[in-house]
C-alpha positions in Angstrom: -0.1 0.0 0.0 0.8 3.8 -0.3 3.1 5.7 2.1 2.3 9.1 3.7 4.5 12.0 4.4 3.5 14.7 6.5 5.6 17.6 6.9 4.6 19.6 10.4 5.7 23.4 9.6 5.8 25.8 12.5 4.6 28.9 11.0 4.2 32.0 13.1 0.9 33.8 12.3 2.7 36.8 10.7 4.0 34.3 8.0 1.0 32.4 7.3 0.0 34.4 4.0 3.7 34.0 2.8 3.6 30.4 3.5 0.2 30.0 1.7 1.5 32.1 -1.2 4.3 30.0 -2.1 2.4 26.7 -1.7 -0.2 28.3 -4.2 2.6 29.2 -6.6 3.8 25.9 -6.5 1.1 24.3 -8.3 2.2 21.3 -10.5 5.6 21.0 -9.0 4.7 17.6 -7.4 1.8 16.3 -9.5 4.0 15.2 -12.3 6.3 13.1 -10.2 6.5 9.6 -10.6 4.5 7.6 -7.6 3.0 10.8 -6.4 -0.8 10.2 -5.3 -2.1 13.1 -3.2 -1.1 16.5 -1.7 -2.9 18.6 0.8 -1.9 21.8 2.7 -3.7 22.0 6.2 -4.2 25.2 7.9 -4.4 25.3 11.6 -7.7 26.6 13.1 -6.9 26.7 16.6 -4.7 25.4 19.2 -1.4 25.2 17.3 0.8 27.2 14.8 1.7 23.9 12.7 0.6 23.7 9.2 0.6 20.1 7.7 1.8 19.4 4.4 0.3 15.8 3.3 1.4 14.0 0.4 0.9 10.3 -0.4 3.2 8.3 -2.4 3.0 4.8 -4.2 6.1 3.9 -2.2 9.3 5.4 -0.5 11.3 5.2 -3.7 9.1 7.5 -5.4 9.1 9.9 -2.4 12.8 9.8 -2.3 13.3 10.1 -5.9 11.1 13.5 -5.7 13.2 14.7 -2.8 16.5 14.3 -4.5 14.9 15.7 -7.8 12.4 18.2 -8.4 11.8 19.2 -4.6 15.6 19.7 -4.1 16.0 22.0 -7.1 12.8 24.0 -6.2 14.3 24.7 -2.9 17.7 25.9 -3.9 18.4 29.4 -5.1 16.7 32.2 -3.2 14.8 35.7 -3.6 16.8 38.9 -4.1 20.3 38.8 -3.3 20.3 35.1 -3.3 18.4 35.1 0.0 15.0 33.6 0.5 13.0 34.7 3.6 11.5 31.5 5.2 7.9 31.4 6.3 8.4 28.4 8.6 10.4 28.6 11.9 10.7 24.9 12.3 9.9 21.6 10.6 9.5 18.0 11.3 8.6 15.0 8.9 6.4 12.2 9.9 6.3 9.0 7.8 3.4 6.7 7.9 2.3 3.4 5.9 -1.2 3.1 4.8 -2.8 -0.2 6.4 -6.4 0.7 5.8 -8.4 3.0 3.9 -12.0 3.9 2.9 -13.7 5.9 0.3 -17.2 7.2 0.3 -19.8 4.5 -0.8 -20.7 4.4 -4.5 -17.1 5.5 -5.6 
């Protein structure tokens, strides 16, 4: 079955708009990756300053290939003067294996 990678990003309130803008402008950067299945950016509603970046992959090898390929090159470089202001003040990657799943009936 698939694997899930969740990147928990600590984002101060004043940086939320910047983070969401950056993810909005990244459209298409992961969707064409071999083995990619799903993406969601989850905004916190209460009790935390952590955004969750949820991606689902066919297998670990597909995720690693994306990390070493297009993801790595997309995060290199920077903004004006070669410096890129970061939106997140911390990041933690969680890994899961899908062992059960359900979809709405009739689909």
